[in-house]
N, CA, C, O and CB atoms as a CASP TS submission, in Angstrom:
PFRMAT TS
TARGET T0000
AUTHOR 0000-0000-0000
METHOD Language model
MODEL 1
PARENT N/A
ATOM      1  N   UNK     1       2.768  -9.514   7.105  1.00  0.00           N
ATOM      2  CA  UNK     1       1.596 -10.215   6.969  1.00  0.00           C
ATOM      3  C   UNK     1       0.507 -10.030   5.681  1.00  0.00           C
ATOM      4  O   UNK     1      -0.593 -10.541   5.470  1.00  0.00           O
ATOM      5  CB  UNK     1       0.977  -9.920   8.160  1.00  0.00           C
ATOM      6  N   UNK     2       1.352  -9.031   4.894  1.00  0.00           N
ATOM      7  CA  UNK     2       1.243  -8.615   3.559  1.00  0.00           C
ATOM      8  C   UNK     2       2.089  -9.247   2.450  1.00  0.00           C
ATOM      9  O   UNK     2       3.314  -9.124   2.430  1.00  0.00           O
ATOM     10  CB  UNK     2       1.485  -7.308   3.564  1.00  0.00           C
ATOM     11  N   UNK     3       1.328  -9.998   1.433  1.00  0.00           N
ATOM     12  CA  UNK     3       2.110 -10.377   0.571  1.00  0.00           C
ATOM     13  C   UNK     3       2.861  -9.674  -0.802  1.00  0.00           C
ATOM     14  O   UNK     3       1.942  -9.145  -1.427  1.00  0.00           O
ATOM     15  CB  UNK     3       1.493 -11.221   0.339  1.00  0.00           C
ATOM     16  N   UNK     4       3.706  -9.529  -1.277  1.00  0.00           N
ATOM     17  CA  UNK     4       4.549  -8.700  -1.993  1.00  0.00           C
ATOM     18  C   UNK     4       5.027  -7.571  -1.503  1.00  0.00           C
ATOM     19  O   UNK     4       4.765  -7.330  -0.324  1.00  0.00           O
ATOM     20  CB  UNK     4       4.062  -8.399  -2.987  1.00  0.00           C
ATOM     21  N   UNK     5       5.874  -6.563  -2.306  1.00  0.00           N
ATOM     22  CA  UNK     5       6.446  -5.659  -1.621  1.00  0.00           C
ATOM     23  C   UNK     5       5.826  -4.477  -1.244  1.00  0.00           C
ATOM     24  O   UNK     5       4.956  -3.885  -1.883  1.00  0.00           O
ATOM     25  CB  UNK     5       7.381  -5.412  -2.156  1.00  0.00           C
ATOM     26  N   UNK     6       6.546  -4.005   0.333  1.00  0.00           N
ATOM     27  CA  UNK     6       6.064  -3.319   0.849  1.00  0.00           C
ATOM     28  C   UNK     6       5.719  -1.659   0.323  1.00  0.00           C
ATOM     29  O   UNK     6       5.119  -0.818   0.992  1.00  0.00           O
ATOM     30  CB  UNK     6       6.686  -3.576   1.757  1.00  0.00           C
ATOM     31  N   UNK     7       6.296  -1.475  -1.088  1.00  0.00           N
ATOM     32  CA  UNK     7       6.175  -0.331  -1.848  1.00  0.00           C
ATOM     33  C   UNK     7       4.695  -0.907  -2.367  1.00  0.00           C
ATOM     34  O   UNK     7       4.021  -0.248  -3.159  1.00  0.00           O
ATOM     35  CB  UNK     7       7.509   0.012  -3.026  1.00  0.00           C
ATOM     36  N   UNK     8       4.440  -1.648  -2.068  1.00  0.00           N
ATOM     37  CA  UNK     8       2.625  -1.600  -2.773  1.00  0.00           C
ATOM     38  C   UNK     8       1.552  -0.569  -1.719  1.00  0.00           C
ATOM     39  O   UNK     8       0.440  -0.068  -1.886  1.00  0.00           O
ATOM     40  CB  UNK     8       1.721  -3.684  -2.683  1.00  0.00           C
ATOM     41  N   UNK     9       2.385  -0.575  -0.778  1.00  0.00           N
ATOM     42  CA  UNK     9       1.022   0.115  -0.020  1.00  0.00           C
ATOM     43  C   UNK     9       0.973   1.500  -0.452  1.00  0.00           C
ATOM     44  O   UNK     9       0.014   2.230  -0.201  1.00  0.00           O
ATOM     45  CB  UNK     9       1.059   0.121   1.724  1.00  0.00           C
ATOM     46  N   UNK    10       2.100   1.902  -1.162  1.00  0.00           N
ATOM     47  CA  UNK    10       1.911   3.414  -1.573  1.00  0.00           C
ATOM     48  C   UNK    10       1.064   3.473  -3.133  1.00  0.00           C
ATOM     49  O   UNK    10       1.117   2.821  -4.176  1.00  0.00           O
ATOM     50  CB  UNK    10       3.622   4.211  -1.701  1.00  0.00           C
ATOM     51  N   UNK    11       0.190   4.773  -2.565  1.00  0.00           N
ATOM     52  CA  UNK    11      -0.561   4.592  -4.159  1.00  0.00           C
ATOM     53  C   UNK    11       0.313   5.709  -5.028  1.00  0.00           C
ATOM     54  O   UNK    11       0.574   6.884  -4.768  1.00  0.00           O
ATOM     55  CB  UNK    11      -2.591   5.077  -4.199  1.00  0.00           C
ATOM     56  N   UNK    12       0.662   4.867  -6.169  1.00  0.00           N
ATOM     57  CA  UNK    12       1.237   6.127  -7.447  1.00  0.00           C
ATOM     58  C   UNK    12       0.387   7.089  -7.988  1.00  0.00           C
ATOM     59  O   UNK    12       0.888   7.548  -9.014  1.00  0.00           O
ATOM     60  CB  UNK    12       1.704   5.507  -8.828  1.00  0.00           C
ATOM     61  N   UNK    13      -0.428   7.462  -7.786  1.00  0.00           N
ATOM     62  CA  UNK    13      -1.704   8.119  -8.226  1.00  0.00           C
ATOM     63  C   UNK    13      -1.235   9.713  -8.506  1.00  0.00           C
ATOM     64  O   UNK    13      -0.079  10.085  -8.303  1.00  0.00           O
ATOM     65  CB  UNK    13      -2.983   7.959  -6.961  1.00  0.00           C
ATOM     66  N   UNK    14      -2.257  10.563  -8.981  1.00  0.00           N
ATOM     67  CA  UNK    14      -2.038  12.035  -9.294  1.00  0.00           C
ATOM     68  C   UNK    14      -1.385  12.580  -8.058  1.00  0.00           C
ATOM     69  O   UNK    14      -0.231  13.004  -8.116  1.00  0.00           O
ATOM     70  CB  UNK    14      -3.424  12.853  -9.650  1.00  0.00           C
ATOM     71  N   UNK    15      -2.055  12.586  -6.976  1.00  0.00           N
ATOM     72  CA  UNK    15      -1.313  13.300  -5.821  1.00  0.00           C
ATOM     73  C   UNK    15       0.265  12.634  -5.452  1.00  0.00           C
ATOM     74  O   UNK    15       0.973  13.390  -4.787  1.00  0.00           O
ATOM     75  CB  UNK    15      -2.346  13.164  -4.420  1.00  0.00           C
ATOM     76  N   UNK    16       0.603  11.882  -5.661  1.00  0.00           N
ATOM     77  CA  UNK    16       2.317  10.737  -5.928  1.00  0.00           C
ATOM     78  C   UNK    16       3.049  12.074  -6.999  1.00  0.00           C
ATOM     79  O   UNK    16       4.008  12.808  -6.759  1.00  0.00           O
ATOM     80  CB  UNK    16       1.971   8.409  -7.324  1.00  0.00           C
ATOM     81  N   UNK    17       2.382  12.021  -7.905  1.00  0.00           N
ATOM     82  CA  UNK    17       3.119  12.964  -9.088  1.00  0.00           C
ATOM     83  C   UNK    17       3.218  14.379  -8.748  1.00  0.00           C
ATOM     84  O   UNK    17       4.298  14.909  -9.010  1.00  0.00           O
ATOM     85  CB  UNK    17       2.322  12.948 -10.498  1.00  0.00           C
ATOM     86  N   UNK    18       2.201  15.183  -8.156  1.00  0.00           N
ATOM     87  CA  UNK    18       1.908  16.195  -7.793  1.00  0.00           C
ATOM     88  C   UNK    18       3.153  16.737  -6.656  1.00  0.00           C
ATOM     89  O   UNK    18       3.506  17.907  -6.512  1.00  0.00           O
ATOM     90  CB  UNK    18       0.514  16.019  -7.377  1.00  0.00           C
ATOM     91  N   UNK    19       3.783  15.326  -5.784  1.00  0.00           N
ATOM     92  CA  UNK    19       4.125  15.831  -5.072  1.00  0.00           C
ATOM     93  C   UNK    19       5.689  16.083  -5.570  1.00  0.00           C
ATOM     94  O   UNK    19       6.334  17.040  -5.141  1.00  0.00           O
ATOM     95  CB  UNK    19       3.724  15.234  -3.988  1.00  0.00           C
ATOM     96  N   UNK    20       6.188  15.210  -6.437  1.00  0.00           N
ATOM     97  CA  UNK    20       7.094  15.213  -7.346  1.00  0.00           C
ATOM     98  C   UNK    20       8.254  13.836  -7.088  1.00  0.00           C
ATOM     99  O   UNK    20       9.443  13.626  -7.327  1.00  0.00           O
ATOM    100  CB  UNK    20       7.711  16.711  -7.273  1.00  0.00           C
ATOM    101  N   UNK    21       7.089  13.082  -6.451  1.00  0.00           N
ATOM    102  CA  UNK    21       7.825  12.210  -5.846  1.00  0.00           C
ATOM    103  C   UNK    21       8.389  10.795  -6.865  1.00  0.00           C
ATOM    104  O   UNK    21       7.704  10.426  -7.819  1.00  0.00           O
ATOM    105  CB  UNK    21       6.922  11.845  -4.632  1.00  0.00           C
ATOM    106  N   UNK    22       9.566  10.178  -6.539  1.00  0.00           N
ATOM    107  CA  UNK    22       9.874   9.027  -7.385  1.00  0.00           C
ATOM    108  C   UNK    22       9.406   7.820  -6.752  1.00  0.00           C
ATOM    109  O   UNK    22       9.281   7.774  -5.528  1.00  0.00           O
ATOM    110  CB  UNK    22      11.323   8.910  -7.678  1.00  0.00           C
ATOM    111  N   UNK    23       9.130   6.807  -7.521  1.00  0.00           N
ATOM    112  CA  UNK    23       8.848   5.418  -7.078  1.00  0.00           C
ATOM    113  C   UNK    23       9.581   4.474  -6.173  1.00  0.00           C
ATOM    114  O   UNK    23       9.215   3.813  -5.201  1.00  0.00           O
ATOM    115  CB  UNK    23       8.780   4.802  -8.064  1.00  0.00           C
ATOM    116  N   UNK    24      11.215   4.673  -7.051  1.00  0.00           N
ATOM    117  CA  UNK    24      12.328   4.339  -6.371  1.00  0.00           C
ATOM    118  C   UNK    24      12.533   4.338  -5.478  1.00  0.00           C
ATOM    119  O   UNK    24      12.913   3.282  -4.971  1.00  0.00           O
ATOM    120  CB  UNK    24      13.023   4.647  -6.506  1.00  0.00           C
ATOM    121  N   UNK    25      12.410   5.581  -4.653  1.00  0.00           N
ATOM    122  CA  UNK    25      12.582   6.075  -3.957  1.00  0.00           C
ATOM    123  C   UNK    25      12.258   5.323  -2.584  1.00  0.00           C
ATOM    124  O   UNK    25      13.092   5.229  -1.683  1.00  0.00           O
ATOM    125  CB  UNK    25      12.155   7.032  -4.321  1.00  0.00           C
ATOM    126  N   UNK    26      10.810   4.733  -2.502  1.00  0.00           N
ATOM    127  CA  UNK    26      10.207   4.056  -1.682  1.00  0.00           C
ATOM    128  C   UNK    26       9.562   2.341  -1.780  1.00  0.00           C
ATOM    129  O   UNK    26       8.449   1.827  -1.898  1.00  0.00           O
ATOM    130  CB  UNK    26       9.355   4.941  -1.511  1.00  0.00           C
ATOM    131  N   UNK    27      11.115   1.822  -1.642  1.00  0.00           N
ATOM    132  CA  UNK    27      11.120   0.699  -1.824  1.00  0.00           C
ATOM    133  C   UNK    27      11.328  -0.042  -0.534  1.00  0.00           C
ATOM    134  O   UNK    27      11.013  -1.231  -0.482  1.00  0.00           O
ATOM    135  CB  UNK    27      11.934   0.487  -2.758  1.00  0.00           C
ATOM    136  N   UNK    28      11.717   0.427   0.265  1.00  0.00           N
ATOM    137  CA  UNK    28      11.828  -0.192   1.764  1.00  0.00           C
ATOM    138  C   UNK    28      11.071   0.224   2.735  1.00  0.00           C
ATOM    139  O   UNK    28      10.476   1.302   2.715  1.00  0.00           O
ATOM    140  CB  UNK    28      13.014  -0.044   2.336  1.00  0.00           C
ATOM    141  N   UNK    29      11.031  -0.673   3.746  1.00  0.00           N
ATOM    142  CA  UNK    29      10.404  -0.049   4.773  1.00  0.00           C
ATOM    143  C   UNK    29      10.299   1.124   5.300  1.00  0.00           C
ATOM    144  O   UNK    29       9.237   1.736   5.419  1.00  0.00           O
ATOM    145  CB  UNK    29      10.615  -0.457   5.461  1.00  0.00           C
ATOM    146  N   UNK    30      11.320   1.487   5.626  1.00  0.00           N
ATOM    147  CA  UNK    30      11.558   2.528   6.585  1.00  0.00           C
ATOM    148  C   UNK    30      11.135   3.818   5.639  1.00  0.00           C
ATOM    149  O   UNK    30      10.516   4.705   6.226  1.00  0.00           O
ATOM    150  CB  UNK    30      13.215   2.526   7.205  1.00  0.00           C
ATOM    151  N   UNK    31      11.369   3.982   4.435  1.00  0.00           N
ATOM    152  CA  UNK    31      10.896   4.913   3.879  1.00  0.00           C
ATOM    153  C   UNK    31       9.439   5.079   3.265  1.00  0.00           C
ATOM    154  O   UNK    31       8.796   6.129   3.261  1.00  0.00           O
ATOM    155  CB  UNK    31      11.694   5.049   3.151  1.00  0.00           C
ATOM    156  N   UNK    32       9.000   3.759   2.705  1.00  0.00           N
ATOM    157  CA  UNK    32       7.491   3.871   3.181  1.00  0.00           C
ATOM    158  C   UNK    32       6.960   4.328   4.312  1.00  0.00           C
ATOM    159  O   UNK    32       6.290   5.353   4.181  1.00  0.00           O
ATOM    160  CB  UNK    32       6.973   2.841   3.207  1.00  0.00           C
ATOM    161  N   UNK    33       7.045   3.918   5.300  1.00  0.00           N
ATOM    162  CA  UNK    33       6.560   4.226   6.684  1.00  0.00           C
ATOM    163  C   UNK    33       6.904   5.551   6.782  1.00  0.00           C
ATOM    164  O   UNK    33       6.139   6.026   7.620  1.00  0.00           O
ATOM    165  CB  UNK    33       7.148   3.380   7.852  1.00  0.00           C
ATOM    166  N   UNK    34       7.690   6.453   6.351  1.00  0.00           N
ATOM    167  CA  UNK    34       8.152   7.778   6.759  1.00  0.00           C
ATOM    168  C   UNK    34       7.187   8.540   5.822  1.00  0.00           C
ATOM    169  O   UNK    34       6.375   9.348   6.273  1.00  0.00           O
ATOM    170  CB  UNK    34       9.840   8.095   6.548  1.00  0.00           C
ATOM    171  N   UNK    35       7.309   8.231   4.367  1.00  0.00           N
ATOM    172  CA  UNK    35       6.261   8.870   3.305  1.00  0.00           C
ATOM    173  C   UNK    35       4.573   8.815   3.684  1.00  0.00           C
ATOM    174  O   UNK    35       3.761   9.707   3.437  1.00  0.00           O
ATOM    175  CB  UNK    35       6.471   7.986   1.835  1.00  0.00           C
ATOM    176  N   UNK    36       4.301   7.499   4.356  1.00  0.00           N
ATOM    177  CA  UNK    36       2.741   7.120   5.027  1.00  0.00           C
ATOM    178  C   UNK    36       2.802   8.410   6.090  1.00  0.00           C
ATOM    179  O   UNK    36       1.997   9.316   5.878  1.00  0.00           O
ATOM    180  CB  UNK    36       2.561   5.217   5.993  1.00  0.00           C
ATOM    181  N   UNK    37       3.422   8.497   6.856  1.00  0.00           N
ATOM    182  CA  UNK    37       3.232   9.306   8.277  1.00  0.00           C
ATOM    183  C   UNK    37       3.219  10.442   7.398  1.00  0.00           C
ATOM    184  O   UNK    37       2.131  11.000   7.544  1.00  0.00           O
ATOM    185  CB  UNK    37       4.486   9.260   9.678  1.00  0.00           C
ATOM    186  N   UNK    38       3.709  10.856   6.814  1.00  0.00           N
ATOM    187  CA  UNK    38       3.885  12.130   6.126  1.00  0.00           C
ATOM    188  C   UNK    38       2.676  12.854   5.411  1.00  0.00           C
ATOM    189  O   UNK    38       2.218  13.957   5.710  1.00  0.00           O
ATOM    190  CB  UNK    38       4.881  11.905   5.150  1.00  0.00           C
ATOM    191  N   UNK    39       2.248  11.999   4.395  1.00  0.00           N
ATOM    192  CA  UNK    39       1.460  11.973   3.468  1.00  0.00           C
ATOM    193  C   UNK    39       0.185  10.556   3.369  1.00  0.00           C
ATOM    194  O   UNK    39      -0.032   9.780   2.438  1.00  0.00           O
ATOM    195  CB  UNK    39       2.466  12.081   2.363  1.00  0.00           C
ATOM    196  N   UNK    40      -0.350  10.640   4.484  1.00  0.00           N
ATOM    197  CA  UNK    40      -1.251   9.313   4.851  1.00  0.00           C
ATOM    198  C   UNK    40      -2.349   9.244   3.649  1.00  0.00           C
ATOM    199  O   UNK    40      -3.028   8.229   3.807  1.00  0.00           O
ATOM    200  CB  UNK    40      -2.115   9.463   6.523  1.00  0.00           C
ATOM    201  N   UNK    41      -2.762  10.001   2.470  1.00  0.00           N
ATOM    202  CA  UNK    41      -3.476   9.967   1.742  1.00  0.00           C
ATOM    203  C   UNK    41      -3.338   9.064   0.562  1.00  0.00           C
ATOM    204  O   UNK    41      -4.278   8.629  -0.103  1.00  0.00           O
ATOM    205  CB  UNK    41      -3.597  10.985   1.587  1.00  0.00           C
ATOM    206  N   UNK    42      -1.659   8.748   0.309  1.00  0.00           N
ATOM    207  CA  UNK    42      -1.389   7.828  -0.315  1.00  0.00           C
ATOM    208  C   UNK    42      -1.095   6.405   0.298  1.00  0.00           C
ATOM    209  O   UNK    42      -0.283   5.687  -0.286  1.00  0.00           O
ATOM    210  CB  UNK    42      -0.548   8.279  -0.936  1.00  0.00           C
ATOM    211  N   UNK    43      -1.579   6.060   1.196  1.00  0.00           N
ATOM    212  CA  UNK    43      -1.773   4.899   1.491  1.00  0.00           C
ATOM    213  C   UNK    43      -2.882   3.970   0.993  1.00  0.00           C
ATOM    214  O   UNK    43      -4.049   4.361   1.016  1.00  0.00           O
ATOM    215  CB  UNK    43      -1.781   4.990   2.572  1.00  0.00           C
ATOM    216  N   UNK    44      -2.594   2.886   0.595  1.00  0.00           N
ATOM    217  CA  UNK    44      -3.713   1.818  -0.485  1.00  0.00           C
ATOM    218  C   UNK    44      -4.683   1.766   0.677  1.00  0.00           C
ATOM    219  O   UNK    44      -4.420   1.911   1.871  1.00  0.00           O
ATOM    220  CB  UNK    44      -3.069  -0.130  -1.157  1.00  0.00           C
ATOM    221  N   UNK    45      -5.704   1.561   0.178  1.00  0.00           N
ATOM    222  CA  UNK    45      -6.950   1.261   1.033  1.00  0.00           C
ATOM    223  C   UNK    45      -7.978   0.638   0.332  1.00  0.00           C
ATOM    224  O   UNK    45      -7.959   0.700  -0.898  1.00  0.00           O
ATOM    225  CB  UNK    45      -7.534   2.448   1.625  1.00  0.00           C
ATOM    226  N   UNK    46      -9.066  -0.080   1.032  1.00  0.00           N
ATOM    227  CA  UNK    46      -8.723  -0.764   2.242  1.00  0.00           C
ATOM    228  C   UNK    46      -7.672  -1.832   2.027  1.00  0.00           C
ATOM    229  O   UNK    46      -7.361  -2.312   0.937  1.00  0.00           O
ATOM    230  CB  UNK    46      -9.935  -1.358   2.841  1.00  0.00           C
ATOM    231  N   UNK    47      -7.103  -2.182   3.357  1.00  0.00           N
ATOM    232  CA  UNK    47      -6.439  -3.258   3.834  1.00  0.00           C
ATOM    233  C   UNK    47      -7.038  -4.139   4.689  1.00  0.00           C
ATOM    234  O   UNK    47      -7.410  -3.781   5.806  1.00  0.00           O
ATOM    235  CB  UNK    47      -5.447  -2.896   4.360  1.00  0.00           C
ATOM    236  N   UNK    48      -7.208  -5.571   4.166  1.00  0.00           N
ATOM    237  CA  UNK    48      -8.382  -6.423   4.778  1.00  0.00           C
ATOM    238  C   UNK    48      -7.427  -7.549   5.810  1.00  0.00           C
ATOM    239  O   UNK    48      -6.421  -7.981   5.248  1.00  0.00           O
ATOM    240  CB  UNK    48      -9.455  -7.345   3.325  1.00  0.00           C
ATOM    241  N   UNK    49      -7.569  -7.840   6.659  1.00  0.00           N
ATOM    242  CA  UNK    49      -6.597  -8.767   7.525  1.00  0.00           C
ATOM    243  C   UNK    49      -7.925  -9.665   8.586  1.00  0.00           C
ATOM    244  O   UNK    49      -8.777  -9.339   9.413  1.00  0.00           O
ATOM    245  CB  UNK    49      -5.207  -7.537   8.670  1.00  0.00           C
ATOM    246  N   UNK    50      -7.303 -11.253   7.766  1.00  0.00           N
ATOM    247  CA  UNK    50      -7.851 -12.317   8.473  1.00  0.00           C
ATOM    248  C   UNK    50      -6.743 -13.184   8.940  1.00  0.00           C
ATOM    249  O   UNK    50      -5.877 -13.786   8.305  1.00  0.00           O
ATOM    250  CB  UNK    50      -8.828 -13.058   7.659  1.00  0.00           C
ATOM    251  N   UNK    51      -6.967 -13.103  10.110  1.00  0.00           N
ATOM    252  CA  UNK    51      -5.814 -14.256  10.590  1.00  0.00           C
ATOM    253  C   UNK    51      -4.309 -13.653  10.693  1.00  0.00           C
ATOM    254  O   UNK    51      -3.927 -12.572  11.140  1.00  0.00           O
ATOM    255  CB  UNK    51      -5.735 -15.590   9.392  1.00  0.00           C
ATOM    256  N   UNK    52      -3.668 -14.622  10.181  1.00  0.00           N
ATOM    257  CA  UNK    52      -1.825 -13.761  10.061  1.00  0.00           C
ATOM    258  C   UNK    52      -1.831 -12.994   8.911  1.00  0.00           C
ATOM    259  O   UNK    52      -0.900 -12.216   8.705  1.00  0.00           O
ATOM    260  CB  UNK    52      -0.250 -14.922   9.789  1.00  0.00           C
ATOM    261  N   UNK    53      -3.346 -13.174   7.624  1.00  0.00           N
ATOM    262  CA  UNK    53      -2.692 -12.680   6.348  1.00  0.00           C
ATOM    263  C   UNK    53      -3.505 -11.472   6.345  1.00  0.00           C
ATOM    264  O   UNK    53      -4.442 -11.182   7.088  1.00  0.00           O
ATOM    265  CB  UNK    53      -2.778 -13.659   4.931  1.00  0.00           C
ATOM    266  N   UNK    54      -2.864 -10.659   5.152  1.00  0.00           N
ATOM    267  CA  UNK    54      -3.751  -9.123   4.946  1.00  0.00           C
ATOM    268  C   UNK    54      -3.704  -8.967   3.476  1.00  0.00           C
ATOM    269  O   UNK    54      -2.823  -9.595   2.889  1.00  0.00           O
ATOM    270  CB  UNK    54      -2.982  -7.569   5.747  1.00  0.00           C
ATOM    271  N   UNK    55      -4.507  -8.234   2.792  1.00  0.00           N
ATOM    272  CA  UNK    55      -4.162  -7.858   1.193  1.00  0.00           C
ATOM    273  C   UNK    55      -4.883  -6.206   1.324  1.00  0.00           C
ATOM    274  O   UNK    55      -5.536  -5.699   2.235  1.00  0.00           O
ATOM    275  CB  UNK    55      -5.146  -9.184  -0.276  1.00  0.00           C
ATOM    276  N   UNK    56      -4.570  -5.826   0.390  1.00  0.00           N
ATOM    277  CA  UNK    56      -5.034  -4.793  -0.278  1.00  0.00           C
ATOM    278  C   UNK    56      -6.116  -4.972  -1.041  1.00  0.00           C
ATOM    279  O   UNK    56      -6.077  -5.335  -2.216  1.00  0.00           O
ATOM    280  CB  UNK    56      -4.184  -4.326  -0.944  1.00  0.00           C
ATOM    281  N   UNK    57      -6.834  -4.793  -0.582  1.00  0.00           N
ATOM    282  CA  UNK    57      -8.188  -5.051  -1.401  1.00  0.00           C
ATOM    283  C   UNK    57      -8.718  -4.313  -2.228  1.00  0.00           C
ATOM    284  O   UNK    57      -9.857  -3.908  -1.994  1.00  0.00           O
ATOM    285  CB  UNK    57      -9.147  -5.197  -0.758  1.00  0.00           C
ATOM    286  N   UNK    58      -7.949  -3.874  -3.594  1.00  0.00           N
ATOM    287  CA  UNK    58      -8.111  -3.514  -4.319  1.00  0.00           C
ATOM    288  C   UNK    58      -7.740  -3.811  -5.627  1.00  0.00           C
ATOM    289  O   UNK    58      -6.563  -3.540  -5.865  1.00  0.00           O
ATOM    290  CB  UNK    58      -8.004  -2.868  -3.975  1.00  0.00           C
ATOM    291  N   UNK    59      -8.585  -4.438  -6.847  1.00  0.00           N
ATOM    292  CA  UNK    59      -9.949  -4.414  -6.071  1.00  0.00           C
ATOM    293  C   UNK    59     -11.010  -5.327  -5.740  1.00  0.00           C
ATOM    294  O   UNK    59     -11.055  -6.527  -6.011  1.00  0.00           O
ATOM    295  CB  UNK    59     -10.569  -3.690  -6.549  1.00  0.00           C
ATOM    296  N   UNK    60     -11.775  -4.700  -5.186  1.00  0.00           N
ATOM    297  CA  UNK    60     -12.722  -5.722  -3.928  1.00  0.00           C
ATOM    298  C   UNK    60     -12.744  -7.298  -4.230  1.00  0.00           C
ATOM    299  O   UNK    60     -12.671  -8.069  -3.273  1.00  0.00           O
ATOM    300  CB  UNK    60     -14.582  -5.267  -3.907  1.00  0.00           C
ATOM    301  N   UNK    61     -12.855  -7.859  -5.708  1.00  0.00           N
ATOM    302  CA  UNK    61     -12.857  -8.933  -5.720  1.00  0.00           C
ATOM    303  C   UNK    61     -11.320  -9.832  -5.110  1.00  0.00           C
ATOM    304  O   UNK    61     -11.282 -11.062  -5.099  1.00  0.00           O
ATOM    305  CB  UNK    61     -13.300  -9.046  -7.021  1.00  0.00           C
ATOM    306  N   UNK    62     -10.376  -9.131  -4.730  1.00  0.00           N
ATOM    307  CA  UNK    62      -9.391  -9.976  -3.719  1.00  0.00           C
ATOM    308  C   UNK    62      -9.650 -10.083  -2.603  1.00  0.00           C
ATOM    309  O   UNK    62      -8.829 -10.645  -1.879  1.00  0.00           O
ATOM    310  CB  UNK    62      -8.203  -9.606  -3.559  1.00  0.00           C
ATOM    311  N   UNK    63     -10.473  -9.752  -2.234  1.00  0.00           N
ATOM    312  CA  UNK    63     -11.059 -10.173  -1.088  1.00  0.00           C
ATOM    313  C   UNK    63     -11.512 -11.448  -1.285  1.00  0.00           C
ATOM    314  O   UNK    63     -10.968 -11.914  -0.284  1.00  0.00           O
ATOM    315  CB  UNK    63     -12.046  -9.353  -0.655  1.00  0.00           C
ATOM    316  N   UNK    64     -11.920 -12.134  -1.639  1.00  0.00           N
ATOM    317  CA  UNK    64     -12.794 -13.811  -1.887  1.00  0.00           C
ATOM    318  C   UNK    64     -11.331 -14.736  -1.882  1.00  0.00           C
ATOM    319  O   UNK    64     -11.273 -15.927  -1.576  1.00  0.00           O
ATOM    320  CB  UNK    64     -13.943 -14.054  -3.933  1.00  0.00           C
ATOM    321  N   UNK    65     -10.257 -13.940  -2.270  1.00  0.00           N
ATOM    322  CA  UNK    65      -8.990 -14.995  -2.346  1.00  0.00           C
ATOM    323  C   UNK    65      -8.628 -14.918  -0.727  1.00  0.00           C
ATOM    324  O   UNK    65      -8.275 -16.023  -0.315  1.00  0.00           O
ATOM    325  CB  UNK    65      -7.473 -14.424  -3.543  1.00  0.00           C
ATOM    326  N   UNK    66      -8.630 -14.180   0.000  1.00  0.00           N
ATOM    327  CA  UNK    66      -8.152 -14.187   1.238  1.00  0.00           C
ATOM    328  C   UNK    66      -9.691 -15.000   2.380  1.00  0.00           C
ATOM    329  O   UNK    66      -9.595 -15.523   3.490  1.00  0.00           O
ATOM    330  CB  UNK    66      -7.629 -12.322   1.556  1.00  0.00           C
ATOM    331  N   UNK    67     -10.601 -14.850   1.754  1.00  0.00           N
ATOM    332  CA  UNK    67     -11.791 -15.417   2.663  1.00  0.00           C
ATOM    333  C   UNK    67     -11.824 -16.885   1.963  1.00  0.00           C
ATOM    334  O   UNK    67     -12.865 -17.534   2.064  1.00  0.00           O
ATOM    335  CB  UNK    67     -13.457 -14.442   2.550  1.00  0.00           C
ATOM    336  N   UNK    68     -10.868 -17.353   1.353  1.00  0.00           N
ATOM    337  CA  UNK    68     -11.352 -19.018   0.921  1.00  0.00           C
ATOM    338  C   UNK    68     -10.123 -19.642   1.373  1.00  0.00           C
ATOM    339  O   UNK    68      -9.977 -20.861   1.275  1.00  0.00           O
ATOM    340  CB  UNK    68     -11.696 -19.445  -0.937  1.00  0.00           C
TER
END
């Protein structure tokens, strides 16, 4: 439902770095799912769903594009 790569679901923030993770290791669906199950705090939020489309609503202005 999301446009863009599945890796966009992962926050590459301070916590990601603290865990010593490599962004290149999380480019496919299985790796992203496994990572987010182990570290749910790394999931980008909020995710807004409308019909058959979904977006990561960061920044909040992205919601306008989904609703129009």
